[in-house]
N, C-alpha and C positions, 0 to 999 in steps of 0.2 A: 651212802656217805654220812647221813645224819647219825646213824648208829656208830660209825667209826669215830666221829667227832666227839662222842660222849666219853672217850677215853682220856686219861691224863697224859699218856705218852704214846707216840706212834714212831716206831723205827721205820724209816723209808729205806728199803734196801733192795739190792739186785745187782746184776752184772753191770760192769762199766759200759757206758755207751748206750744204755736203753732209755735215757732221759730222766734218770732218777732225780737229779738236782732240780730240773725244771718242774717236775711234778711235785716235788716237795714245796716249792714256792707257790705252785698253783693250789695245792691242798691248803696251804696257809691262808691264801686269799679266800678260798671257798669257806673255810672254817670261820674266818673273821667276818665274812658276809652273813654267816649264820649267828653272829653275835658272840662268838667265843673270843676271849683274850688269848691270843696265840703267841707263843715264843717259838721262832723257827731257828734251828741251830745246825751247825756243821762241826763235825769232829776234826780237830786239827790233825793233819798228817805231817810227820817229820819231813817228808819229801816234798811237801807243798806249802811250807810256811810262807806267809806273805801274799798268798793268792787265794781268794775266796770267791769261787764262781757263784755260790748262793747269794752272797751279798750283792754282787754285780747285777743280779736279776731284779734287785730292788733299787738300783741306781746308787749303791754305796760301794766304795772300793774294798773295804774290809770290815769284818766283825771283830768285836773285842770280847774279853772275858766277862765283862759286865754288859747286861742287855742294853741295846740302843733302839730307838724308835725307827721303824722302817716304813710303816703305813698305818692307817687307822686300825686299831686293835691288833697290830702286829709289831712285835719286837724281835730283834735278832741277837744271837750270841754265838761265840765260838767256844765249844767245849774243849778245854785244855787239861792235860794231865797235871801240869805244874800248878794251875789254878786250883784244881781239886785237891792236890796234895797240900797246898797252902791252907785251904779251908779246913781240911782234916786236922792238920797240925795245930791250927789255931784252936780248934775245938778240944784237941788233946791237951795242949799246954795251957789253955785258957788265956794266953797272952800272945797277941798278934806279933809283937816284936820278936819273940822267941821262934815263931814259925818262919818268919822272914829270914832270921839268922840261920836256921836249919837248912832252908832252901838255898842259901847262898853257898853252902859247902859243896864243892865239886864232887865229893864222894856221894852225897845223897842224889844229886842230879844224874850222875853216871849210873847209879843203881837203878833209878827210875827208867832210864833209857835202855839199860841192858836187859831188864826183866820185863817181857811183854805183859805179864799179869799185873805188875806194878804200874805200868803205864795205863792199862785199862782201868785199874783201880782208881787212879787219879781222875780219869774221865768219868767214871761211875760216880764218884763222890761229888764232882762238880755238878753233874746232872741232879743228884739227890738234893744238893743245897738249893738249886733253882726250883725244884719241886716243892720245897718247904717254904719258899718266900710267900709272904701274905700281905694283903692290904691292911689298912688301919681298921677296917670293919671285920677283919678275921677271914675274909675270903681269900682263896688262892690268887696270888699275883698273876700266875700263868695258868689258865684253865686247861690249856692244851699245849704240850711241847712236842713239836715235830723235829725229828733228827734226821738229817741227810747223812746216812752212814757212808763212809768212804768206800767200802768194798765188802763183799760177802764174808771174807775171813774176819774182818773187823767186827762185823755184826755178831757172828757166832762167838768170837772171843769175849765180847761184852756180855752176851746173854748167858754164857756158860761160866762166867767169872764167879758169881755167888756160889754156885754148886761146888766149884773147885776149892775156893778159899774157905768156905764154911766147914769143909771136911778137915782142913788143916788148922784153922783157927776157930775154935768153938766158943771162946769167951773173949771179952774185952771190947774196946771201941771199934776195932775193925769188924769183928763179927756183928756187932750191933748195927753198924752202917750197912753191912751186907744184907742183914735181915730186913732193914727198913726198905732197901732197894728192891728186894725180892717181893715184899708185900705189894709193891706197885707193878713191877715188870712182869711178875709171874701170876698176877691176877688178871684174867682175861677181861674183866670189866674196867680195869684201869690202864693196863699196858697191852700193846699189840704191835705186830709188825705188818707193814704193807709192802708186799713184794712187787716190784716193777719189772716188767719184761717186755719183749717185743715178740711178735708172732713168727718166730723162726725156730728151727729145731734145736740148735745149740743153746740159745738163751733159755728156752723152755726147759731143756734138760737140766741146766744149772739151777733154774728156779725150783724145780721139783726136788732136787738134792738139797737146796737151801731150806725148803719147807720141812723136809724130814729132819735136817739138822736142828732147826728151831724147835721142833717138837721134842727132841731129845733134851733140850735145855729148858723145857717147860715154858717156852715163849709162844703165846698164841699168835696165829696169823689171821688178821681180821679181814684182809682183802688182797686180791691180786689185781693189779692194773696192767692190762695189755695195751701198751702204747704203740702209736703209729700203725694202727690197723688199716689196711688198704680199703678204699671206699668201693672198689669194684667188687660186685658180688655175683656169683653164679650158683644156681641150684644144682644139686647132684645130676639132674637130667641134662641141664645145659652144659655142665662141665663134660659129661660123657659125650655129648654131641660134638663139642669142640675137639675132643681128643680123637674122635672117629675120623676126622679129616686126614687124608694121607699127606705126609710131609708137613704137618702143622708145626713141628718143632722149628722149622726154618722160616716160618711166617713172621712178619712184623707184629710185635705185640705179644708174642708167645711168652717171653720172659716175664712180662707183667702178669699174664694169666697164671704162670707157674707160681709167681710170688703170692698171688691171691690164693691159690690152692694150698700152698704151704701154710699160709696164715690160717685158713679154715681148719686144716689138719692139726696145727699147733693148738688152736683154741679148743678143739675137741679133745685133744690129749690132756690139756689142763682140766677141762670139765670132768673127764673120766677118772683122773687120778687125784683130785683134791675135792674136799667138801667145802672149799672156801669160796665166798662170793667173788665173782669176777666182774670187773668194770672194764669196758672197752673204750679206749680213747682213739678216735679216728685220726688218720694221718692228716697233717695240716701243713700248709705252705704259708702260714701267717708269718709276718716279720717277727724277729726276736723281741722287739719292744712290745708287741701286742700278744705274743704267744702265751705268756703266763696268764694274762687276764682272760684270754679265750678259753684256755684249759680250765681255769677256775670256774668259769660260767658253765662249761660242759660238765665238770665234776659235780657241780651243785645240782644238776638236773639228771645225771646219769642214773639209769636203772641197772642193777646187777643181774 
């Protein structure tokens, strides 16, 4: 985890329902405990405007487009395409009033919403502007930015954006912004992805596909977090002994035994098909209020 926290940007990604948002909050707290100035962020989805699960884990209803304080060494922000477009237009026109005027036109807003790449470009530029923010002493305002990505498809759309657009636009302010972003996202020492999964066949299959997709966009994968790993463990010899009992499938507790076996098989599959460090987070029945802190403590101590 210490190596992971040395990056500038971490995209926390994975299939829905694997605990990605909770682990993003836990990673933020763990990094802050290591002395990092952390900005935790969520990408606004058009279908989920006005609801921010990440903010709620810090006791706040919503995040804004400007960073707000969430905890010691932790700020939060919502990455929005419109906010990124406003920043880009301000830089282009050199006058903020002109950029606001341009964004008020329904034509421009409809274009941004109709073109997925333009929407991702706005998010991309909003992220870039936050990466560039500095303190009075010249240090980065946000040493580490953690992004709770909304879905696998959104992650690949963001990471492949620079490659697509730089082929179409090789010069000018757009190309310059894309190259600045590439210098961070596509540099394994500065940008990486953290893939969250659970030890079940389908989520693991999707995670392996996601990792391959990220490689094609030159996005490094710094870690895989296997969440909700069952605590019950059997050695191969013990598992064989259990399965040798006649009618064991009908016995009480066999479904839990089977889940444990699937978890072990899924972990072995990840280990065999990736060269990525894997962190295991055990299953927990902690209350929601205490869960983020408990996971943060675990992630601070976990060995990959």
